[in-house]
C-alpha positions as CSV (number, residue, x, y, z in Angstrom):
1,M,108.0,102.3,91.8
2,D,110.0,100.0,89.7
3,G,112.0,100.6,86.6
4,G,109.2,99.7,84.2
5,Q,106.8,102.2,85.6
6,I,109.5,104.9,85.5
7,A,110.2,104.1,81.9
8,A,106.5,104.2,81.1
9,L,106.3,107.5,82.9
10,I,109.3,108.9,80.9
11,A,107.8,107.5,77.7
12,A,104.4,109.2,78.5
13,G,106.2,112.5,79.2
14,A,108.1,112.2,76.0
15,F,104.9,111.4,74.1
16,L,103.2,114.4,75.8
17,M,106.2,116.6,74.7
18,L,105.9,115.2,71.1
19,V,102.1,115.9,71.1
20,L,102.7,119.5,72.4
21,V,105.5,120.1,69.8
22,L,103.2,118.8,67.0
23,A,100.1,120.6,68.3
24,V,101.5,124.0,67.4
25,P,102.0,123.3,63.6
26,I,98.7,121.4,63.5
27,L,96.9,124.4,65.1
28,R,98.5,126.8,62.6
29,L,97.6,124.4,59.8
30,R,94.0,124.5,61.0
31,H,94.0,128.3,60.8
32,T,95.4,128.1,57.3
33,V,92.7,125.5,56.3
34,D,90.0,127.7,57.9
35,A,91.3,130.7,55.9
36,A,91.3,128.7,52.7
37,T,87.8,127.4,53.4
38,R,86.6,131.0,54.0
39,A,88.3,132.2,50.7
40,I,86.7,129.3,48.8
41,N,83.2,130.1,50.3
42,D,83.7,133.8,49.5
43,L,84.7,132.9,45.9
44,N,81.7,130.6,45.6
45,D,79.4,133.4,46.8
46,R,80.8,135.8,44.3
47,T,80.9,133.4,41.4
48,A,77.3,132.2,41.6
49,P,75.8,135.7,40.7
50,L,78.4,136.1,37.9
51,L,77.5,132.7,36.4
52,G,73.8,133.6,36.7
53,G,74.5,136.9,34.9
54,A,76.5,135.1,32.2
55,A,73.7,132.6,31.7
56,T,71.2,135.4,31.4
57,T,73.4,137.2,28.9
58,I,73.8,134.0,26.9
59,D,70.1,133.5,26.8
60,N,69.7,137.1,25.5
61,V,72.3,136.5,22.9
62,N,70.6,133.3,21.8
63,T,67.3,135.2,21.5
64,A,68.9,138.0,19.5
65,L,70.6,135.4,17.2
66,T,67.2,133.7,16.7
67,Q,65.7,137.1,15.7
68,V,68.7,137.8,13.4
69,H,68.3,134.4,11.8
70,T,64.6,135.1,11.2
71,S,65.4,138.5,9.7
72,L,68.0,137.0,7.4
73,D,65.5,134.4,6.2
74,G,63.1,137.3,5.4
75,V,65.9,139.1,3.6
76,N,66.8,136.0,1.6
77,I,63.2,135.6,0.5
78,Q,63.1,139.2,-0.6
79,L,66.4,138.8,-2.5
80,A,65.0,135.7,-4.3
81,K,62.0,137.9,-5.4
82,I,64.4,140.6,-6.5
83,D,66.4,138.1,-8.5
84,T,63.2,137.0,-10.3
85,M,62.3,140.6,-11.0
86,T,65.8,141.3,-12.2
87,G,65.6,138.4,-14.6
88,H,62.3,139.6,-16.0
89,A,63.7,143.1,-16.4
90,Q,66.7,141.7,-18.2
91,N,64.4,139.8,-20.6
92,V,62.4,143.0,-21.2
93,T,65.6,145.0,-21.8
94,A,66.8,142.3,-24.3
95,N,63.4,142.5,-26.1
96,V,63.5,146.3,-26.3
97,A,67.0,146.2,-27.6
98,N,66.0,143.7,-30.3
99,L,63.0,145.9,-31.2
100,A,65.2,149.0,-31.4
101,T,67.5,147.2,-33.7
102,V,64.7,146.1,-36.0
103,V,63.1,149.6,-36.0
104,S,66.5,151.2,-36.6
105,A,67.2,148.9,-39.5
106,A,63.8,149.5,-41.0
107,A,63.9,153.2,-40.5
108,A,67.5,153.9,-41.2
109,N,67.6,153.0,-44.9
110,P,64.7,155.3,-45.9
111,L,66.0,158.1,-43.6
112,V,69.4,157.9,-45.3
113,K,67.7,158.2,-48.6
114,V,65.6,161.2,-47.5
115,A,68.6,162.9,-46.0
116,A,70.6,162.3,-49.2
117,F,67.7,163.6,-51.3
118,G,67.5,166.7,-49.1
119,Y,71.2,167.3,-49.4
120,G,71.0,167.0,-53.2
121,V,68.1,169.4,-53.4
122,R,70.0,172.0,-51.2
123,R,73.1,171.6,-53.4
124,A,71.1,172.0,-56.6
125,A,69.3,175.0,-55.2
126,A,72.6,176.6,-54.1
127,A,74.2,175.9,-57.5
128,R,71.2,177.4,-59.3
129,R,71.3,180.5,-57.1
130,Q,75.0,180.8,-57.8
131,A,74.5,180.4,-61.6
132,E,71.7,183.1,-61.5
133,D,74.0,185.4,-59.5
134,E,76.8,184.9,-62.0
135,R,74.4,185.7,-64.9
136,E,73.3,188.8,-63.2
137,V,76.9,189.9,-62.6
138,R,77.8,189.2,-66.2
139,A,74.8,191.2,-67.4
140,V,75.8,194.1,-65.2
141,I,79.4,193.9,-66.5
142,K,78.2,193.9,-70.1
143,Q,75.9,196.9,-69.5
144,R,78.8,198.8,-68.0
145,R,81.1,198.0,-70.9
146,R,78.4,199.0,-73.4
147,A,77.8,202.2,-71.5
148,A,81.6,202.8,-71.4
149,K,81.8,202.3,-75.2
150,R,78.9,204.6,-75.8
151,G,80.4,207.2,-73.5
152,A,83.8,206.8,-75.4
153,E,82.1,207.1,-78.9
154,S,80.3,210.3,-78.1
């Protein structure tokens, strides 16, 4: 064996030692990559049903929102009808108020006159009754005085 072969043999041994030294971290790295691959696959298996459930929930929410939109359209139509009815009721109320003003103005003047006439009649009747009462009292007083004079003369 010559020197070149021995050097080649030493180089091969050194290379083998290098491969053995590097094999240990590479094997450990392989185990780490395998564990990460298993974790990713497990996460993928768990995420797929969650995403499916989320998609179903979003579809249900979209259906509910469509129904709510339809209901709101119906409510808006009914509110438009109520606005129309409210406008008509407002017109009727204004007409009734105007009619009441006209009737009040037409009836108030004669009613005031009738009320004043009634008050005047009551006052006149009360004054007449009071005058009659005063005449009766004066007549009674005169009769008593005359009777007192007659009683004093006798």
